[in-house]
N, C-alpha and C positions, 0 to 999 in steps of 0.2 A: 226664464232664466233668472236665477236669484243669487245673491251674494251677501255674505255676512261680514261683520266687522272684525278687525284685528284689535286686540288690546295690548298695549305696550307693557312688557314685564322685564325684569332683569336689569343687569348693569350695562352701562354704556361702553361701547368699544371706542376708545380714544386713540388718536394717532400718537406714536412715539415722537417725542420732541426732536426736531431736526435742527440742522445748523442754521437755516434761515426759516422765516415764517412761511415761505413758499418754496418748496424744493424745485419747482419747475423754472425758477427765474434765473438759473444758471449763474448764481453769484450776485445778481442784482438784489438790492434790498427793496422791499415793498414800499411804495410811496405813501402808504396809508397805514396808520397804526392798527394793530390787531384788536378787534373789539371785545374779545372774550378773555376770561381769566386765563393766565398763563400756567396754571398749575396742572399741566398735562400729566396723565398717568403713564408711567413706564411699564406698567403691567397691563398689557392689552387684553383684558378679559373679554370674552365674547358675551353678547347680549342674547337674551332669549325672548321669544314672543309667544303669546298664547292666542289661539283663535277662540273667539266666542262662537259657539256652534262648531262649524267645521271649516276647513280650508276652502277658499273660493273655488268652486268647480262648476263646470258647465253642467246644468241639470235639465232634464226634460220636465218642463213645468207647463201644466195646463194653462192655456191663455185665459185670463179672466175677462169677463164681460163688462166689468166696472172697476173703477178705482177703489171703491169700498172693499172689494174682495182682496185687492192687493194690499190695502192698508191692514186688513186682518192678518194676512201672511206676515206683514212686517212686525206684528206684535205691538203696534202703536195705536190701536183703536181707541178713540176718545170721542166723547160727545162735545168736546170743546170746539168752538168755532171762533176764529180770530180774524181780525182785519190785518192785512199785511201791507206794509209800505215798501216798495222797491225803489232804491235810489239809483238813478241813471236814466239814460234816454237813447240807448243804442239797440242794436239787434240782439245782443245778449240779454238785455233787460226785457225786451219784448218776448223773448223765448221764456224767460223766467215768469213773466206775467201770464203767459199762455198756460204754462204748467200749473201755476198757483191757482189760476181761475178755474181749473179742472179739479182742484183738490177739494174733497168733501169737507175738510176741516177749515176751509177758508171761506169766510162769509163775504168778503169783498177784497179786491186788490186795488191799491193806489200806486201810482208811479210818478216820481218827481225827478226831473221835469217831464219825462216821457217824450213822446213825439206824435206827430199827426197820425201816423199809421197805427200806433198803439191805441190811440183814442178812437179812430175809425173802426178798428177791428173789435172794439168793446172788450178786449182782453183785460183792460184796466181803466180806471178813471185817472186821467193825467192831471197833475197839480203843477202847472207850468210856472206859477209864480212863487213857488217855495225855493228859497235860496239854500241849496244843499251844502254850500260852503260855510254856512252859519249854523253851528251845532245847536245853539240856543233856539234858533227858529225851528229847526227840525224837532227838537225835544218838545217845544211848545205845541207844534202841530200834532205830534203823536199823542200828547196828553189830551188835547182838545178833541181829537177824532177817535180816541180809544184804540189806537193801534196796538196790536198784541205782539207784533214782531216786525223788525226792520231787516231787509235783505239788501246789503250794499253790493251793487254790481261792479262799478269801475274801481280801478286801483287807486286813483288820485285821492278820493275822500278817505280811503283806508289809511294811506300813508299820512294824510293830514290829521288823522286821529278822530274821525267821526265816530267810529266804533267805540273807542275809549269813552267818549263823552256820553254816548247813548247808554252804554252798560253802567256807567257811574250813576246815571239818572234812573236806573232800574228798568230800562226798556230792553227786552230780549233782542239781541242783534246778531245776525249771521254775517260774520266778517271779522277778520283778525284785528287786533290792536295795532297801533302805529308801529310799536316795537317789533311785533311779529311780522308786520307787512314789509319790514326791511328785507325779507327774503326776496321780494320783487323790487323794492325801492332802491336796493343797492346790490348789484351783481358781485361786488367785492365782498360784501357781508355774506352772501350766499356761498361764494367759493371758499371762504375761510371756515364757514360752518362745515362744508364738505371735507376740508382738510382735517379739521379737528375730530370729526366723527366717522372718518373713513368711508364717506359716501362717494361712490365712483363718479368721476367727472373728468373733463378734459384738463390737461396740464395748462397752466396759465401764469401770467404775471400782470400786476397792476402798475400803471404809470400815470403820473401827472405832468411829466416833462416830455415834450415831443421828440427831442433829440435822443433821449434815452430809449424811448419807445421804438424809434426807427432803428437804433443800433441793435436792439433785441430782435426785431423782425429780421434784420440782415443775418443774424446768427441762426435764427430758426428756419428761415426760408419760407417760400410760398408753396401751396396755398396756406393761408392762415386767417384767423377770425379776429376782427376788431369790434369791440362792443363798448358802447357808452355805459358808464356805471349806473346811471339813474334812469328814471322813466322817460321814454322817448316815443310813446304811442306806437310801439311795435316797429319802429323804423331805425332804431339805434344799433343795428347789427350789420356789419359788412363782411361778407365772405370774400376775401381778397384772393384772387387766383394768381396775381403777380405782385412783386414787391412794389411796383409803382401804384397799384390799386391800394395796397396797404398804407403806403406813405400818404396818399391822398386822403384816405379815411382818417388817419391820425391827425393830419393838418386840419381837416374839416372839424373834428371834435375838439382838439386841444388848442389849436391856434385861432381858427376862425369862429369857434364857439357856436357851431350849427345847432347844437342841442342845449345851449345855455349851460346852466349849472349841472344838468344831467350828464353832459359830456366833458366835465372838467377833470374827470378821471376816466381812463380807458382800461379795459381788461383785454389782454391779448391772449388768445387761446390757440392751442393746437387744432388743426383741421381734422375732424373725425369723418371717416368714410363709412357710410352705412345708410340706413333708412330711418327717418324721423317718425316719431309717434307721440301722441298726446295722452297722458295718463292723469286721471283725476281721482282724488280721494276726499271725502268729507271727513273733517277732524273735529273732535270736541275737546281737545286738550290732552286726552289720554287714549281714546279709541280712534281708529282710522277705518273708514268704510270705503272700499274701492268702488268707483263707478264703472260703467262700461267704457271700453276703449274708443278712441277716435283718431283720425289722421287728417291733418289739414294740408293746405297747399300755400306756402308762403310767397313764392316768387310770383311776379305779376303776369308773366307770359306763359303760354302753352309750352310744354316741354321743360318746365321749371327754369325759365330764363328771365333775365331782367332783375330789377331790384326787389328786395324783400318788401312785403306789405304786412298789414295786420292779419291777412288771411283771405284768400280768394275762393275758398270752398273747403268742404270737409265731408267725411262720411263716418258712419259708425254702424257696426263694430269694425275695427281695423284688423284684418286677418293676421298681420304680423304679430299682434299682441295675443299670443296663445295663453291658455290657462297656466301653463308652466312658467311662461315669462311674467305673467301677472304676479305670481307668487314671488319670483325673484325680485321684481320691482318693489313690492311691498316690503320684503325682508331686508333688502340691501339699500333702498333709497328712502321710501316713505316712512317706515317705522323709525330708522335712526334719526331722520329729520324731526319727527314729532318728539322723540326722546331728547334730542339735542336742544331743541327750542325750549322744552320744559326745564332742562338742566340749566339753561342760560337765564332762566327767570322770566321768559315771555312765552307762556303756553299759547299754542296756536289753536284758534277756533275759527273754522271757516272751510273753504275748499282749497286744497293744494293742487295746483295744476303743474305737473312736471312735464317739461319738454324733454323728450328722450332722444338719444341716438342709439339705435340698435346696431352695434358695430358689425361691419361686414366680416372682419377677420375672426371675431370671437363669438358673434351671435348674442353677446351680452349687452345689457343696457348701461348707458352712461347718462348722467344728468347734464343737460345742456343749460337749462335755466328753470327757475321757479316763477310762476305767477301765483298770486294770492287771491284769485277770483276765477270764475268760470271763463274759459276761453271763448273767443268770438272769432270764427263762427262755430266752434265745436259745441258750444252750449245749445245751439239750435238743433243739431241732430240728436244730442242727448235728451233734450226735453221732448222731442218728438217720440222717442222710444220709451221714456220712463212711464211706467204704469202705476207706480206707488204714489201715495199722497205726499206731494213735495212739501207742503206746509208743515205737516207733522214731522217729516224727516228732518227738516231744517230746524224746527223748534226743538227736537230731540238733541240736535247738535248743540244748540244754545244752552241746553240744560245739562249737558254732560251725560246724555243717555243713549249715545249711538251704539253702545254695546248690546242694547235690546233690539236693534233695528236690522232688518234685511230688506233688500230692494228687489222689485220685480220689474223686468224689462220686456218689451216687445221683442220677439225673435226676429222681426223684420230688419232689413237694412234701411238706414236713413242717409240721405245725401242733401247737402245744401250747396247751391251755386250762388256766389256773390255777384251782384250786378253793381258795377262801380262807375263813377264819372270818368269820362275820357280825360286822360292826363294823369290820373291817380297812379302811383303814390306821389307824383309831383303836383304841379299847379293844375287846377281844374276849374271849370266854370260852374258857378252856382245859379240856381233858379231855373234850371231847365225842366220842362214839363214832362211828367210821366203819366201815361194813359194805359188803360186796360188792365190794371192790377186785379180788379175784381174778376175780370174775364179769365185771367191767368190762373187764379185760384180755383176756377171751375173746371179746369182741365181734368182734375181727378179729386175725389174726396180725400185722397192721401197727400194732397198738396197743401202747404201752408206757407205764406209769404210773411217773413218777419222784416219789419222796418227798422232801419238804422238812421240814415241821414235824410229824412223826409220832413216836409213842412207843407202848409197850405199858403198859396199866395193870395193877393187881394181879391182875385176872382174865384177863389175856392178850388183852384187846380192843385193837384199834388205835385210838388216840385222837389228836386234834389238839392240838398244843402250840405252834403258831405261827400267824402271820397268814396267810401263803401256805403251803398245806399239801400239795397234790398238783399235779403237772404232768401232765395227761392228754394224751398225745402220740400222733399218728398220722401215717402216711405214706399218700399216694395218688398216682394218676397226674396229678392236677391239684388245684387249690385246693378245688374242690367236693367231691371224694372224700375228701381229707384232713380237711376240715372236718366232713363228715357222720360219718366214723368217730370223730373226736375227741368230738363232741357225743353220739354214741350211747353211747360209753364213759362220758362224764360222767353221762348220765341213768341208767346202770346202777349208779352209786355211791349207796349209801344213807347220806346225811349231811344231815339236815334243818338242821343249824346251819351249813352251808356255803353259799357262793354263787359264781357265775361271771358273767363277762360273756358275753352271748349273741351278740356281733357280732365276735368275733375273725376277722380276715381280711377285714374289709369294704373296706379300701383296695385290696387285690389283686383282690377281686371287682369293685369299681367300675372299676378300670383295665382289667380284662379285658372288661367290658361296653362301655366306651367304645371299646376297640380293635376290638371286633366290630361 
């Protein structure tokens, strides 16, 4: 299965200027000033896009026996071999290291700070003593070690400006500038971009005052969604089914300061009914290359109950994201975003991760949120399926050359089941011993375990030091086989203090049953 890039062409479609900066606020004035220029066009001309090669379609592609073959297909063959530094130390970064380590154009992979599992797996050499919050230290390290590209995994270093500093120092960096990272760093910023460039999203209003926010909620009714404006480690969203739940969330963020400065502003959105999906596209500032689809499971409990988490499991591809829907997402959401960011003077280079809601009533996608990095745990299933040379693809993005690139994917299904510490996403115990991880990986050659929150104790035991700890990942010819392999590996892990959801993949299974 292969997919080519979209190149942005034509004029932007701007929203007609309205009475208030946010039409959904019902007369309320936004608590935050609009960050973009106010010279909105009254002539809402349509934008055009041109495909490089052809529109992304499902194709029958002969499966390659090696990554070199898929790199040839991508049109990015090169004798160049580079050292890659991955910034971060979670499951997403382990998956990136795994894929980069398999890339023919990558001579070695370094990961800072990394974790015990990444080191033990030999997918990368971990640099635990490199301070990734110190740009000068990272630049000095890259120069001393001859690093040819830096891949920034987590959102916090991006928002802090690490990419800006590395690019200024002449080091190719995959990850957006701090200005462009505001797409994730501020939900208010993202929503106002959607307003200005007619990107479909839920109706919303932004507040800094708890009393005003509660009055707005009373007018709108429940269910309703309350979001912290800033970064909250995937926990700053409350889907309130009652007014009392909404009021409690508002007080938690605006009065009690549960998320610190990240929750000093809240975005209150309409509740959308439908099915969520994750959509990823690599962007080089002008070209957008869609990746394969994925679908994650945010709620902590089986049956999608309990509080939101960073993600308890995922699978790829997501049956709900058809080729037709992929084209709609690219044309109505991804391309206008890339255009809009460029027009606002902050070209986006990196991966755009769009959280989508496929509305039940219309079947059309709306943007829930943007992340400016690979999702976790979606990255794990994507990297399991990717057959192209990841190092060359990401380097092409850094160089503005994604228009020359297409990607090759395994036709198999991949699934990841997250093993988490008991109590997550609330308080949990650290230092519990995990055994038999090696045995679990031997369940099938199609199984790979990615480490997120692991370390070694004084006796050399693998221990849990995070909420989400292991990403047990498997491939299979269909959803049933991938699921069976993943859970067989989960059951082989000896960790009494851990837990998993037992229903990962239920949407895909249900859709398959309905289709049959």
